[in-house]
Steps between C-alpha positions, in 0.01 A plus 500: 500500500444545874741213576764658277476834680521332840798288391686802361426700816636221721810466286564874532469485877730198523760670282508795741537295819883487502512879481247533782685255723823703506839443350759284680817706557828474682585811702846596621499787745473619856218372724390740771211594725255750353428639848835492681739576214296677232236674716241424226260289705338504842554124534810288451510364147773349283598701192773414249684791341640411158736731312504479123747749359385844610153386612397350831185294541329391821331160505255460789462139611156345527407344834602138469703266721828560313481877555384469862782260596767715337389835644669448837836488318459847346280694744790674671757501220480463121655196333608428144275224366404293201128434475270324260127544460208621295498875440190710443430870488199630695406856580836630379703264723695188409417190705684170516351176630817337630566139417857521632729758662860455611771718649787561262829364617762768553815451301784705634777495247825666594702657221869544552 
């Protein structure tokens, strides 16, 4: 009986692990500095603003090499980006652990 309870407990924990690890998402939005552009932080930090219809969500990047390398590109001016990473919500904020982030290419189409 004890083995059965332990086995069921372990299976429950393992079933919850994907939810605890965060959900992989692709984000399309504007990357900017939380300090310089948004005035929401005392330190420079990369944030991605994503608009979905009438709502706007801010995704704060976690400190990893991808976010650190990209920050210099957006510290003084926001850029449209596509990013991919694991998203989690903590303390009422959305966080993304970036696996990849790229500047969107501008496409200037001229209509005549």
